[in-house]
PyMOL Python script that loads the backbone (N, CA, C, O; Angstrom):
from pymol import cmd

cmd.read_pdbstr("""\
ATOM      1  N   UNK A   1     -12.797 -11.533  34.736  1.00  0.00           N
ATOM      2  CA  UNK A   1     -12.308 -12.394  35.792  1.00  0.00           C
ATOM      3  C   UNK A   1     -11.688 -11.530  36.893  1.00  0.00           C
ATOM      4  O   UNK A   1     -10.864 -10.657  36.621  1.00  0.00           O
ATOM      5  N   UNK A   2     -12.090 -11.782  38.113  1.00  0.00           N
ATOM      6  CA  UNK A   2     -11.628 -11.005  39.254  1.00  0.00           C
ATOM      7  C   UNK A   2     -10.266 -11.509  39.720  1.00  0.00           C
ATOM      8  O   UNK A   2     -10.091 -12.707  39.942  1.00  0.00           O
ATOM      9  N   UNK A   3      -9.296 -10.598  39.868  1.00  0.00           N
ATOM     10  CA  UNK A   3      -7.981 -11.021  40.342  1.00  0.00           C
ATOM     11  C   UNK A   3      -7.989 -11.052  41.865  1.00  0.00           C
ATOM     12  O   UNK A   3      -8.605 -10.210  42.518  1.00  0.00           O
ATOM     13  N   UNK A   4      -7.302 -12.027  42.408  1.00  0.00           N
ATOM     14  CA  UNK A   4      -7.270 -12.180  43.858  1.00  0.00           C
ATOM     15  C   UNK A   4      -6.204 -11.267  44.457  1.00  0.00           C
ATOM     16  O   UNK A   4      -5.364 -10.704  43.755  1.00  0.00           O
ATOM     17  N   UNK A   5      -6.271 -11.149  45.747  1.00  0.00           N
ATOM     18  CA  UNK A   5      -5.290 -10.358  46.493  1.00  0.00           C
ATOM     19  C   UNK A   5      -3.884 -10.873  46.214  1.00  0.00           C
ATOM     20  O   UNK A   5      -2.958 -10.088  46.007  1.00  0.00           O
ATOM     21  N   UNK A   6      -3.729 -12.195  46.210  1.00  0.00           N
ATOM     22  CA  UNK A   6      -2.426 -12.811  45.975  1.00  0.00           C
ATOM     23  C   UNK A   6      -1.895 -12.487  44.583  1.00  0.00           C
ATOM     24  O   UNK A   6      -0.703 -12.231  44.416  1.00  0.00           O
ATOM     25  N   UNK A   7      -2.765 -12.498  43.596  1.00  0.00           N
ATOM     26  CA  UNK A   7      -2.340 -12.239  42.225  1.00  0.00           C
ATOM     27  C   UNK A   7      -1.843 -10.806  42.037  1.00  0.00           C
ATOM     28  O   UNK A   7      -1.076 -10.531  41.114  1.00  0.00           O
ATOM     29  N   UNK A   8      -2.272  -9.909  42.896  1.00  0.00           N
ATOM     30  CA  UNK A   8      -1.807  -8.527  42.799  1.00  0.00           C
ATOM     31  C   UNK A   8      -0.586  -8.274  43.669  1.00  0.00           C
ATOM     32  O   UNK A   8       0.339  -7.577  43.250  1.00  0.00           O
ATOM     33  N   UNK A   9      -0.572  -8.830  44.871  1.00  0.00           N
ATOM     34  CA  UNK A   9       0.478  -8.511  45.840  1.00  0.00           C
ATOM     35  C   UNK A   9       1.800  -9.206  45.540  1.00  0.00           C
ATOM     36  O   UNK A   9       2.857  -8.587  45.661  1.00  0.00           O
ATOM     37  N   UNK A  10       1.767 -10.467  45.157  1.00  0.00           N
ATOM     38  CA  UNK A  10       3.013 -11.209  44.956  1.00  0.00           C
ATOM     39  C   UNK A  10       3.860 -10.609  43.837  1.00  0.00           C
ATOM     40  O   UNK A  10       5.052 -10.389  44.050  1.00  0.00           O
ATOM     41  N   UNK A  11       3.305 -10.335  42.656  1.00  0.00           N
ATOM     42  CA  UNK A  11       4.150  -9.705  41.636  1.00  0.00           C
ATOM     43  C   UNK A  11       4.653  -8.320  42.055  1.00  0.00           C
ATOM     44  O   UNK A  11       5.788  -7.951  41.754  1.00  0.00           O
ATOM     45  N   UNK A  12       3.808  -7.564  42.745  1.00  0.00           N
ATOM     46  CA  UNK A  12       4.241  -6.249  43.212  1.00  0.00           C
ATOM     47  C   UNK A  12       5.373  -6.386  44.224  1.00  0.00           C
ATOM     48  O   UNK A  12       6.327  -5.609  44.198  1.00  0.00           O
ATOM     49  N   UNK A  13       5.272  -7.360  45.106  1.00  0.00           N
ATOM     50  CA  UNK A  13       6.332  -7.606  46.090  1.00  0.00           C
ATOM     51  C   UNK A  13       7.620  -8.038  45.411  1.00  0.00           C
ATOM     52  O   UNK A  13       8.710  -7.637  45.819  1.00  0.00           O
ATOM     53  N   UNK A  14       7.494  -8.854  44.377  1.00  0.00           N
ATOM     54  CA  UNK A  14       8.678  -9.310  43.656  1.00  0.00           C
ATOM     55  C   UNK A  14       9.407  -8.142  42.995  1.00  0.00           C
ATOM     56  O   UNK A  14      10.630  -8.166  42.860  1.00  0.00           O
ATOM     57  N   UNK A  15       8.670  -7.141  42.594  1.00  0.00           N
ATOM     58  CA  UNK A  15       9.291  -5.970  41.976  1.00  0.00           C
ATOM     59  C   UNK A  15       9.794  -4.968  43.012  1.00  0.00           C
ATOM     60  O   UNK A  15      10.836  -4.343  42.814  1.00  0.00           O
ATOM     61  N   UNK A  16       9.070  -4.813  44.102  1.00  0.00           N
ATOM     62  CA  UNK A  16       9.394  -3.763  45.063  1.00  0.00           C
ATOM     63  C   UNK A  16      10.394  -4.177  46.142  1.00  0.00           C
ATOM     64  O   UNK A  16      11.147  -3.331  46.626  1.00  0.00           O
ATOM     65  N   UNK A  17      10.424  -5.443  46.530  1.00  0.00           N
ATOM     66  CA  UNK A  17      11.326  -5.866  47.615  1.00  0.00           C
ATOM     67  C   UNK A  17      12.795  -5.594  47.283  1.00  0.00           C
ATOM     68  O   UNK A  17      13.500  -5.032  48.121  1.00  0.00           O
ATOM     69  N   UNK A  18      13.290  -5.970  46.093  1.00  0.00           N
ATOM     70  CA  UNK A  18      14.690  -5.637  45.785  1.00  0.00           C
ATOM     71  C   UNK A  18      14.940  -4.123  45.752  1.00  0.00           C
ATOM     72  O   UNK A  18      16.014  -3.667  46.145  1.00  0.00           O
ATOM     73  N   UNK A  19      13.974  -3.358  45.293  1.00  0.00           N
ATOM     74  CA  UNK A  19      14.118  -1.905  45.275  1.00  0.00           C
ATOM     75  C   UNK A  19      14.252  -1.358  46.689  1.00  0.00           C
ATOM     76  O   UNK A  19      15.094  -0.498  46.948  1.00  0.00           O
ATOM     77  N   UNK A  20      13.424  -1.855  47.606  1.00  0.00           N
ATOM     78  CA  UNK A  20      13.478  -1.395  48.994  1.00  0.00           C
ATOM     79  C   UNK A  20      14.820  -1.751  49.622  1.00  0.00           C
ATOM     80  O   UNK A  20      15.410  -0.934  50.330  1.00  0.00           O
ATOM     81  N   UNK A  21      15.304  -2.956  49.369  1.00  0.00           N
ATOM     82  CA  UNK A  21      16.607  -3.357  49.917  1.00  0.00           C
ATOM     83  C   UNK A  21      17.720  -2.504  49.315  1.00  0.00           C
ATOM     84  O   UNK A  21      18.623  -2.063  50.025  1.00  0.00           O
ATOM     85  N   UNK A  22      17.654  -2.275  48.009  1.00  0.00           N
ATOM     86  CA  UNK A  22      18.672  -1.442  47.361  1.00  0.00           C
ATOM     87  C   UNK A  22      18.667  -0.024  47.934  1.00  0.00           C
ATOM     88  O   UNK A  22      19.727   0.562  48.152  1.00  0.00           O
ATOM     89  N   UNK A  23      17.480   0.524  48.175  1.00  0.00           N
ATOM     90  CA  UNK A  23      17.403   1.852  48.772  1.00  0.00           C
ATOM     91  C   UNK A  23      17.944   1.863  50.204  1.00  0.00           C
ATOM     92  O   UNK A  23      18.580   2.829  50.625  1.00  0.00           O
ATOM     93  N   UNK A  24      17.690   0.794  50.940  1.00  0.00           N
ATOM     94  CA  UNK A  24      18.218   0.704  52.305  1.00  0.00           C
ATOM     95  C   UNK A  24      19.736   0.597  52.307  1.00  0.00           C
ATOM     96  O   UNK A  24      20.391   1.054  53.244  1.00  0.00           O
ATOM     97  N   UNK A  25      20.299  -0.005  51.261  1.00  0.00           N
ATOM     98  CA  UNK A  25      21.752  -0.161  51.181  1.00  0.00           C
ATOM     99  C   UNK A  25      22.449   1.062  50.596  1.00  0.00           C
ATOM    100  O   UNK A  25      23.675   1.152  50.660  1.00  0.00           O
ATOM    101  N   UNK A  26      21.702   2.002  50.030  1.00  0.00           N
ATOM    102  CA  UNK A  26      22.289   3.170  49.362  1.00  0.00           C
ATOM    103  C   UNK A  26      23.261   3.955  50.250  1.00  0.00           C
ATOM    104  O   UNK A  26      24.315   4.368  49.766  1.00  0.00           O
ATOM    105  N   UNK A  27      22.948   4.173  51.521  1.00  0.00           N
ATOM    106  CA  UNK A  27      23.903   4.936  52.345  1.00  0.00           C
ATOM    107  C   UNK A  27      25.247   4.226  52.556  1.00  0.00           C
ATOM    108  O   UNK A  27      26.237   4.860  52.922  1.00  0.00           O
ATOM    109  N   UNK A  28      25.276   2.925  52.326  1.00  0.00           N
ATOM    110  CA  UNK A  28      26.497   2.163  52.571  1.00  0.00           C
ATOM    111  C   UNK A  28      27.352   1.995  51.315  1.00  0.00           C
ATOM    112  O   UNK A  28      28.386   1.329  51.363  1.00  0.00           O
ATOM    113  N   UNK A  29      26.945   2.579  50.207  1.00  0.00           N
ATOM    114  CA  UNK A  29      27.676   2.406  48.946  1.00  0.00           C
ATOM    115  C   UNK A  29      29.117   2.888  49.040  1.00  0.00           C
ATOM    116  O   UNK A  29      30.011   2.296  48.436  1.00  0.00           O
ATOM    117  N   UNK A  30      29.343   3.943  49.785  1.00  0.00           N
ATOM    118  CA  UNK A  30      30.702   4.479  49.898  1.00  0.00           C
ATOM    119  C   UNK A  30      31.599   3.576  50.736  1.00  0.00           C
ATOM    120  O   UNK A  30      32.823   3.627  50.612  1.00  0.00           O
ATOM    121  N   UNK A  31      30.997   2.752  51.589  1.00  0.00           N
ATOM    122  CA  UNK A  31      31.781   1.927  52.513  1.00  0.00           C
ATOM    123  C   UNK A  31      31.900   0.469  52.079  1.00  0.00           C
ATOM    124  O   UNK A  31      32.793  -0.240  52.543  1.00  0.00           O
ATOM    125  N   UNK A  32      31.026   0.020  51.210  1.00  0.00           N
ATOM    126  CA  UNK A  32      31.034  -1.378  50.779  1.00  0.00           C
ATOM    127  C   UNK A  32      31.259  -1.449  49.271  1.00  0.00           C
ATOM    128  O   UNK A  32      30.879  -0.546  48.524  1.00  0.00           O
ATOM    129  N   UNK A  33      31.875  -2.525  48.852  1.00  0.00           N
ATOM    130  CA  UNK A  33      32.085  -2.712  47.417  1.00  0.00           C
ATOM    131  C   UNK A  33      30.778  -3.139  46.752  1.00  0.00           C
ATOM    132  O   UNK A  33      29.849  -3.599  47.416  1.00  0.00           O
ATOM    133  N   UNK A  34      30.724  -2.980  45.454  1.00  0.00           N
ATOM    134  CA  UNK A  34      29.526  -3.383  44.704  1.00  0.00           C
ATOM    135  C   UNK A  34      29.262  -4.871  44.857  1.00  0.00           C
ATOM    136  O   UNK A  34      28.109  -5.298  44.918  1.00  0.00           O
ATOM    137  N   UNK A  35      30.327  -5.662  44.918  1.00  0.00           N
ATOM    138  CA  UNK A  35      30.165  -7.111  45.069  1.00  0.00           C
ATOM    139  C   UNK A  35      29.486  -7.441  46.399  1.00  0.00           C
ATOM    140  O   UNK A  35      28.611  -8.305  46.448  1.00  0.00           O
ATOM    141  N   UNK A  36      29.876  -6.770  47.460  1.00  0.00           N
ATOM    142  CA  UNK A  36      29.263  -7.029  48.760  1.00  0.00           C
ATOM    143  C   UNK A  36      27.802  -6.601  48.783  1.00  0.00           C
ATOM    144  O   UNK A  36      26.963  -7.279  49.375  1.00  0.00           O
ATOM    145  N   UNK A  37      27.497  -5.482  48.144  1.00  0.00           N
ATOM    146  CA  UNK A  37      26.102  -5.045  48.074  1.00  0.00           C
ATOM    147  C   UNK A  37      25.260  -6.036  47.275  1.00  0.00           C
ATOM    148  O   UNK A  37      24.116  -6.312  47.638  1.00  0.00           O
ATOM    149  N   UNK A  38      25.815  -6.572  46.193  1.00  0.00           N
ATOM    150  CA  UNK A  38      25.101  -7.582  45.407  1.00  0.00           C
ATOM    151  C   UNK A  38      24.874  -8.845  46.239  1.00  0.00           C
ATOM    152  O   UNK A  38      23.823  -9.478  46.140  1.00  0.00           O
ATOM    153  N   UNK A  39      25.854  -9.203  47.048  1.00  0.00           N
ATOM    154  CA  UNK A  39      25.683 -10.378  47.909  1.00  0.00           C
ATOM    155  C   UNK A  39      24.565 -10.166  48.928  1.00  0.00           C
ATOM    156  O   UNK A  39      23.849 -11.110  49.259  1.00  0.00           O
ATOM    157  N   UNK A  40      24.409  -8.960  49.422  1.00  0.00           N
ATOM    158  CA  UNK A  40      23.317  -8.678  50.355  1.00  0.00           C
ATOM    159  C   UNK A  40      21.968  -8.846  49.650  1.00  0.00           C
ATOM    160  O   UNK A  40      21.034  -9.408  50.222  1.00  0.00           O
ATOM    161  N   UNK A  41      21.869  -8.363  48.415  1.00  0.00           N
ATOM    162  CA  UNK A  41      20.622  -8.549  47.662  1.00  0.00           C
ATOM    163  C   UNK A  41      20.336 -10.031  47.433  1.00  0.00           C
ATOM    164  O   UNK A  41      19.188 -10.465  47.533  1.00  0.00           O
ATOM    165  N   UNK A  42      21.371 -10.804  47.128  1.00  0.00           N
ATOM    166  CA  UNK A  42      21.200 -12.253  46.948  1.00  0.00           C
ATOM    167  C   UNK A  42      20.762 -12.887  48.260  1.00  0.00           C
ATOM    168  O   UNK A  42      19.925 -13.790  48.265  1.00  0.00           O
ATOM    169  N   UNK A  43      21.317 -12.424  49.361  1.00  0.00           N
ATOM    170  CA  UNK A  43      20.947 -12.960  50.671  1.00  0.00           C
ATOM    171  C   UNK A  43      19.463 -12.748  50.955  1.00  0.00           C
ATOM    172  O   UNK A  43      18.814 -13.621  51.531  1.00  0.00           O
ATOM    173  N   UNK A  44      18.930 -11.616  50.564  1.00  0.00           N
ATOM    174  CA  UNK A  44      17.500 -11.356  50.757  1.00  0.00           C
ATOM    175  C   UNK A  44      16.673 -12.388  49.997  1.00  0.00           C
ATOM    176  O   UNK A  44      15.701 -12.920  50.534  1.00  0.00           O
ATOM    177  N   UNK A  45      17.049 -12.672  48.760  1.00  0.00           N
ATOM    178  CA  UNK A  45      16.325 -13.660  47.963  1.00  0.00           C
ATOM    179  C   UNK A  45      16.441 -15.044  48.601  1.00  0.00           C
ATOM    180  O   UNK A  45      15.455 -15.777  48.672  1.00  0.00           O
ATOM    181  N   UNK A  46      17.629 -15.400  49.062  1.00  0.00           N
ATOM    182  CA  UNK A  46      17.840 -16.719  49.678  1.00  0.00           C
ATOM    183  C   UNK A  46      16.998 -16.861  50.940  1.00  0.00           C
ATOM    184  O   UNK A  46      16.443 -17.930  51.191  1.00  0.00           O
ATOM    185  N   UNK A  47      16.896 -15.813  51.730  1.00  0.00           N
ATOM    186  CA  UNK A  47      16.092 -15.884  52.958  1.00  0.00           C
ATOM    187  C   UNK A  47      14.620 -16.101  52.617  1.00  0.00           C
ATOM    188  O   UNK A  47      13.947 -16.896  53.273  1.00  0.00           O
ATOM    189  N   UNK A  48      14.123 -15.420  51.620  1.00  0.00           N
ATOM    190  CA  UNK A  48      12.724 -15.599  51.227  1.00  0.00           C
ATOM    191  C   UNK A  48      12.477 -17.023  50.738  1.00  0.00           C
ATOM    192  O   UNK A  48      11.466 -17.633  51.086  1.00  0.00           O
ATOM    193  N   UNK A  49      13.389 -17.548  49.940  1.00  0.00           N
ATOM    194  CA  UNK A  49      13.253 -18.920  49.447  1.00  0.00           C
ATOM    195  C   UNK A  49      13.349 -19.911  50.611  1.00  0.00           C
ATOM    196  O   UNK A  49      12.612 -20.896  50.645  1.00  0.00           O
ATOM    197  N   UNK A  50      14.242 -19.658  51.553  1.00  0.00           N
ATOM    198  CA  UNK A  50      14.388 -20.545  52.709  1.00  0.00           C
ATOM    199  C   UNK A  50      13.108 -20.576  53.543  1.00  0.00           C
ATOM    200  O   UNK A  50      12.729 -21.630  54.054  1.00  0.00           O
ATOM    201  N   UNK A  51      12.440 -19.432  53.685  1.00  0.00           N
ATOM    202  CA  UNK A  51      11.181 -19.409  54.418  1.00  0.00           C
ATOM    203  C   UNK A  51      10.119 -20.250  53.726  1.00  0.00           C
ATOM    204  O   UNK A  51       9.358 -20.967  54.377  1.00  0.00           O
ATOM    205  N   UNK A  52      10.074 -20.157  52.402  1.00  0.00           N
ATOM    206  CA  UNK A  52       9.103 -20.964  51.656  1.00  0.00           C
ATOM    207  C   UNK A  52       9.417 -22.452  51.796  1.00  0.00           C
ATOM    208  O   UNK A  52       8.504 -23.263  51.945  1.00  0.00           O
ATOM    209  N   UNK A  53      10.695 -22.817  51.749  1.00  0.00           N
ATOM    210  CA  UNK A  53      11.069 -24.224  51.898  1.00  0.00           C
ATOM    211  C   UNK A  53      10.793 -24.737  53.307  1.00  0.00           C
ATOM    212  O   UNK A  53      10.395 -25.890  53.478  1.00  0.00           O
ATOM    213  N   UNK A  54      10.999 -23.895  54.317  1.00  0.00           N
ATOM    214  CA  UNK A  54      10.709 -24.306  55.690  1.00  0.00           C
ATOM    215  C   UNK A  54       9.218 -24.574  55.866  1.00  0.00           C
ATOM    216  O   UNK A  54       8.826 -25.523  56.546  1.00  0.00           O
ATOM    217  N   UNK A  55       8.399 -23.741  55.255  1.00  0.00           N
ATOM    218  CA  UNK A  55       6.955 -23.964  55.298  1.00  0.00           C
ATOM    219  C   UNK A  55       6.593 -25.280  54.624  1.00  0.00           C
ATOM    220  O   UNK A  55       5.778 -26.046  55.137  1.00  0.00           O
ATOM    221  N   UNK A  56       7.202 -25.537  53.477  1.00  0.00           N
ATOM    222  CA  UNK A  56       6.927 -26.785  52.757  1.00  0.00           C
ATOM    223  C   UNK A  56       7.366 -27.994  53.585  1.00  0.00           C
ATOM    224  O   UNK A  56       6.640 -28.985  53.660  1.00  0.00           O
ATOM    225  N   UNK A  57       8.532 -27.924  54.200  1.00  0.00           N
ATOM    226  CA  UNK A  57       9.028 -29.043  54.993  1.00  0.00           C
ATOM    227  C   UNK A  57       8.130 -29.303  56.201  1.00  0.00           C
ATOM    228  O   UNK A  57       7.858 -30.456  56.534  1.00  0.00           O
ATOM    229  N   UNK A  58       7.677 -28.253  56.847  1.00  0.00           N
ATOM    230  CA  UNK A  58       6.778 -28.420  57.993  1.00  0.00           C
ATOM    231  C   UNK A  58       5.489 -29.105  57.569  1.00  0.00           C
ATOM    232  O   UNK A  58       4.972 -29.957  58.292  1.00  0.00           O
ATOM    233  N   UNK A  59       4.968 -28.742  56.408  1.00  0.00           N
ATOM    234  CA  UNK A  59       3.746 -29.377  55.922  1.00  0.00           C
ATOM    235  C   UNK A  59       3.984 -30.839  55.558  1.00  0.00           C
ATOM    236  O   UNK A  59       3.111 -31.678  55.779  1.00  0.00           O
ATOM    237  N   UNK A  60       5.147 -31.153  55.005  1.00  0.00           N
ATOM    238  CA  UNK A  60       5.467 -32.546  54.665  1.00  0.00           C
ATOM    239  C   UNK A  60       5.514 -33.391  55.935  1.00  0.00           C
ATOM    240  O   UNK A  60       5.006 -34.513  55.954  1.00  0.00           O
ATOM    241  N   UNK A  61       6.115 -32.863  56.982  1.00  0.00           N
ATOM    242  CA  UNK A  61       6.196 -33.604  58.243  1.00  0.00           C
ATOM    243  C   UNK A  61       4.797 -33.896  58.782  1.00  0.00           C
ATOM    244  O   UNK A  61       4.530 -35.001  59.255  1.00  0.00           O
ATOM    245  N   UNK A  62       3.925 -32.930  58.713  1.00  0.00           N
ATOM    246  CA  UNK A  62       2.550 -33.127  59.195  1.00  0.00           C
ATOM    247  C   UNK A  62       1.826 -34.174  58.356  1.00  0.00           C
ATOM    248  O   UNK A  62       1.145 -35.043  58.902  1.00  0.00           O
ATOM    249  N   UNK A  63       1.965 -34.099  57.045  1.00  0.00           N
ATOM    250  CA  UNK A  63       1.293 -35.069  56.166  1.00  0.00           C
ATOM    251  C   UNK A  63       1.799 -36.481  56.432  1.00  0.00           C
ATOM    252  O   UNK A  63       1.005 -37.419  56.509  1.00  0.00           O
ATOM    253  N   UNK A  64       3.102 -36.641  56.570  1.00  0.00           N
ATOM    254  CA  UNK A  64       3.662 -37.970  56.840  1.00  0.00           C
ATOM    255  C   UNK A  64       3.185 -38.492  58.193  1.00  0.00           C
ATOM    256  O   UNK A  64       2.878 -39.677  58.325  1.00  0.00           O
ATOM    257  N   UNK A  65       3.122 -37.625  59.191  1.00  0.00           N
ATOM    258  CA  UNK A  65       2.648 -38.050  60.513  1.00  0.00           C
ATOM    259  C   UNK A  65       1.198 -38.495  60.461  1.00  0.00           C
ATOM    260  O   UNK A  65       0.839 -39.517  61.046  1.00  0.00           O
ATOM    261  N   UNK A  66       0.367 -37.741  59.770  1.00  0.00           N
ATOM    262  CA  UNK A  66      -1.048 -38.119  59.659  1.00  0.00           C
ATOM    263  C   UNK A  66      -1.189 -39.422  58.896  1.00  0.00           C
ATOM    264  O   UNK A  66      -1.965 -40.293  59.290  1.00  0.00           O
ATOM    265  N   UNK A  67      -0.450 -39.563  57.810  1.00  0.00           N
ATOM    266  CA  UNK A  67      -0.528 -40.795  57.022  1.00  0.00           C
ATOM    267  C   UNK A  67      -0.013 -42.000  57.804  1.00  0.00           C
ATOM    268  O   UNK A  67      -0.559 -43.097  57.686  1.00  0.00           O
ATOM    269  N   UNK A  68       1.031 -41.800  58.597  1.00  0.00           N
ATOM    270  CA  UNK A  68       1.599 -42.911  59.359  1.00  0.00           C
ATOM    271  C   UNK A  68       0.683 -43.329  60.509  1.00  0.00           C
ATOM    272  O   UNK A  68       0.570 -44.516  60.815  1.00  0.00           O
ATOM    273  N   UNK A  69       0.039 -42.368  61.136  1.00  0.00           N
ATOM    274  CA  UNK A  69      -0.801 -42.673  62.285  1.00  0.00           C
ATOM    275  C   UNK A  69      -2.246 -42.987  61.913  1.00  0.00           C
ATOM    276  O   UNK A  69      -2.977 -43.603  62.688  1.00  0.00           O
ATOM    277  N   UNK A  70      -2.648 -42.558  60.721  1.00  0.00           N
ATOM    278  CA  UNK A  70      -4.035 -42.758  60.318  1.00  0.00           C
ATOM    279  C   UNK A  70      -4.146 -43.733  59.168  1.00  0.00           C
ATOM    280  O   UNK A  70      -3.392 -44.701  59.075  1.00  0.00           O
ATOM    281  N   UNK A  71      -5.079 -43.467  58.310  1.00  0.00           N
ATOM    282  CA  UNK A  71      -5.332 -44.339  57.166  1.00  0.00           C
ATOM    283  C   UNK A  71      -4.860 -43.653  55.890  1.00  0.00           C
ATOM    284  O   UNK A  71      -4.364 -42.527  55.922  1.00  0.00           O
ATOM    285  N   UNK A  72      -5.020 -44.345  54.772  1.00  0.00           N
ATOM    286  CA  UNK A  72      -4.668 -43.748  53.487  1.00  0.00           C
ATOM    287  C   UNK A  72      -5.539 -42.544  53.187  1.00  0.00           C
ATOM    288  O   UNK A  72      -5.067 -41.540  52.653  1.00  0.00           O
ATOM    289  N   UNK A  73      -6.803 -42.649  53.530  1.00  0.00           N
ATOM    290  CA  UNK A  73      -7.719 -41.532  53.291  1.00  0.00           C
ATOM    291  C   UNK A  73      -7.264 -40.311  54.084  1.00  0.00           C
ATOM    292  O   UNK A  73      -7.264 -39.196  53.562  1.00  0.00           O
ATOM    293  N   UNK A  74      -6.878 -40.517  55.337  1.00  0.00           N
ATOM    294  CA  UNK A  74      -6.400 -39.406  56.157  1.00  0.00           C
ATOM    295  C   UNK A  74      -5.137 -38.804  55.555  1.00  0.00           C
ATOM    296  O   UNK A  74      -4.973 -37.584  55.551  1.00  0.00           O
ATOM    297  N   UNK A  75      -4.250 -39.644  55.050  1.00  0.00           N
ATOM    298  CA  UNK A  75      -3.027 -39.157  54.422  1.00  0.00           C
ATOM    299  C   UNK A  75      -3.310 -38.345  53.166  1.00  0.00           C
ATOM    300  O   UNK A  75      -2.695 -37.302  52.944  1.00  0.00           O
ATOM    301  N   UNK A  76      -4.236 -38.821  52.350  1.00  0.00           N
ATOM    302  CA  UNK A  76      -4.600 -38.099  51.126  1.00  0.00           C
ATOM    303  C   UNK A  76      -5.252 -36.766  51.479  1.00  0.00           C
ATOM    304  O   UNK A  76      -4.935 -35.740  50.878  1.00  0.00           O
ATOM    305  N   UNK A  77      -6.161 -36.780  52.454  1.00  0.00           N
ATOM    306  CA  UNK A  77      -6.798 -35.530  52.868  1.00  0.00           C
ATOM    307  C   UNK A  77      -5.777 -34.540  53.433  1.00  0.00           C
ATOM    308  O   UNK A  77      -5.855 -33.342  53.160  1.00  0.00           O
ATOM    309  N   UNK A  78      -4.833 -35.033  54.209  1.00  0.00           N
ATOM    310  CA  UNK A  78      -3.788 -34.160  54.757  1.00  0.00           C
ATOM    311  C   UNK A  78      -2.914 -33.595  53.636  1.00  0.00           C
ATOM    312  O   UNK A  78      -2.535 -32.424  53.681  1.00  0.00           O
ATOM    313  N   UNK A  79      -2.592 -34.409  52.639  1.00  0.00           N
ATOM    314  CA  UNK A  79      -1.775 -33.932  51.511  1.00  0.00           C
ATOM    315  C   UNK A  79      -2.508 -32.867  50.707  1.00  0.00           C
ATOM    316  O   UNK A  79      -1.915 -31.858  50.325  1.00  0.00           O
ATOM    317  N   UNK A  80      -3.795 -33.086  50.450  1.00  0.00           N
ATOM    318  CA  UNK A  80      -4.571 -32.087  49.711  1.00  0.00           C
ATOM    319  C   UNK A  80      -4.705 -30.784  50.503  1.00  0.00           C
ATOM    320  O   UNK A  80      -4.591 -29.690  49.948  1.00  0.00           O
ATOM    321  N   UNK A  81      -4.946 -30.920  51.794  1.00  0.00           N
ATOM    322  CA  UNK A  81      -5.049 -29.744  52.645  1.00  0.00           C
ATOM    323  C   UNK A  81      -3.711 -29.001  52.709  1.00  0.00           C
ATOM    324  O   UNK A  81      -3.680 -27.772  52.643  1.00  0.00           O
ATOM    325  N   UNK A  82      -2.617 -29.738  52.834  1.00  0.00           N
ATOM    326  CA  UNK A  82      -1.293 -29.116  52.883  1.00  0.00           C
ATOM    327  C   UNK A  82      -0.986 -28.381  51.583  1.00  0.00           C
ATOM    328  O   UNK A  82      -0.415 -27.291  51.609  1.00  0.00           O
ATOM    329  N   UNK A  83      -1.358 -28.963  50.452  1.00  0.00           N
ATOM    330  CA  UNK A  83      -1.123 -28.297  49.169  1.00  0.00           C
ATOM    331  C   UNK A  83      -1.895 -26.991  49.084  1.00  0.00           C
ATOM    332  O   UNK A  83      -1.371 -25.980  48.617  1.00  0.00           O
ATOM    333  N   UNK A  84      -3.130 -27.017  49.534  1.00  0.00           N
ATOM    334  CA  UNK A  84      -3.941 -25.793  49.496  1.00  0.00           C
ATOM    335  C   UNK A  84      -3.373 -24.727  50.427  1.00  0.00           C
ATOM    336  O   UNK A  84      -3.277 -23.559  50.051  1.00  0.00           O
ATOM    337  N   UNK A  85      -2.999 -25.125  51.635  1.00  0.00           N
ATOM    338  CA  UNK A  85      -2.473 -24.151  52.598  1.00  0.00           C
ATOM    339  C   UNK A  85      -1.082 -23.691  52.221  1.00  0.00           C
ATOM    340  O   UNK A  85      -0.714 -22.552  52.510  1.00  0.00           O
ATOM    341  N   UNK A  86      -0.295 -24.552  51.580  1.00  0.00           N
ATOM    342  CA  UNK A  86       1.031 -24.121  51.130  1.00  0.00           C
ATOM    343  C   UNK A  86       0.909 -23.025  50.088  1.00  0.00           C
ATOM    344  O   UNK A  86       1.637 -22.033  50.131  1.00  0.00           O
ATOM    345  N   UNK A  87      -0.010 -23.205  49.152  1.00  0.00           N
ATOM    346  CA  UNK A  87      -0.206 -22.187  48.124  1.00  0.00           C
ATOM    347  C   UNK A  87      -0.621 -20.868  48.759  1.00  0.00           C
ATOM    348  O   UNK A  87      -0.192 -19.799  48.324  1.00  0.00           O
ATOM    349  N   UNK A  88      -1.442 -20.947  49.773  1.00  0.00           N
ATOM    350  CA  UNK A  88      -1.880 -19.734  50.480  1.00  0.00           C
ATOM    351  C   UNK A  88      -0.736 -19.127  51.294  1.00  0.00           C
ATOM    352  O   UNK A  88      -0.548 -17.911  51.297  1.00  0.00           O
ATOM    353  N   UNK A  89       0.028 -19.984  51.985  1.00  0.00           N
ATOM    354  CA  UNK A  89       1.122 -19.501  52.834  1.00  0.00           C
ATOM    355  C   UNK A  89       2.287 -18.991  52.028  1.00  0.00           C
ATOM    356  O   UNK A  89       2.910 -18.004  52.420  1.00  0.00           O
ATOM    357  N   UNK A  90       2.605 -19.620  50.920  1.00  0.00           N
ATOM    358  CA  UNK A  90       3.714 -19.163  50.089  1.00  0.00           C
ATOM    359  C   UNK A  90       3.425 -17.803  49.487  1.00  0.00           C
ATOM    360  O   UNK A  90       4.338 -17.007  49.264  1.00  0.00           O
ATOM    361  N   UNK A  91       2.177 -17.541  49.229  1.00  0.00           N
ATOM    362  CA  UNK A  91       1.801 -16.236  48.676  1.00  0.00           C
ATOM    363  C   UNK A  91       1.994 -15.148  49.727  1.00  0.00           C
ATOM    364  O   UNK A  91       2.298 -14.003  49.392  1.00  0.00           O
ATOM    365  N   UNK A  92       1.820 -15.504  50.994  1.00  0.00           N
ATOM    366  CA  UNK A  92       1.980 -14.511  52.055  1.00  0.00           C
ATOM    367  C   UNK A  92       3.438 -14.143  52.266  1.00  0.00           C
ATOM    368  O   UNK A  92       3.736 -13.040  52.724  1.00  0.00           O
ATOM    369  N   UNK A  93       4.348 -15.046  51.940  1.00  0.00           N
ATOM    370  CA  UNK A  93       5.761 -14.766  52.085  1.00  0.00           C
ATOM    371  C   UNK A  93       6.162 -13.905  50.978  1.00  0.00           C
ATOM    372  O   UNK A  93       7.329 -13.526  50.882  1.00  0.00           O
TER     373      UNK A  93
END
""", "prot")
cmd.dss("prot")
cmd.show_as("cartoon", "prot")
cmd.util.cbc("prot")
cmd.orient("prot")
């Protein structure tokens, strides 16, 4: 079975992003407490999650607008399309 680009990049990003942030914060260790450095790492995770939620909310607004202005079929098609594009867009984040 062939693995997709997303299946390789997302787990690698999940492992490497905190490492990159930790390395970027290394010069500040003498000036900041460990608690503050940990909060910065948490902030990075929160920002990534917030981006994914913003994408999801934007897609929900579009689906509701299509369903409200169109028919049930249009709403279902918009929901299916949004689900497919969300999976693709969330992987890019």
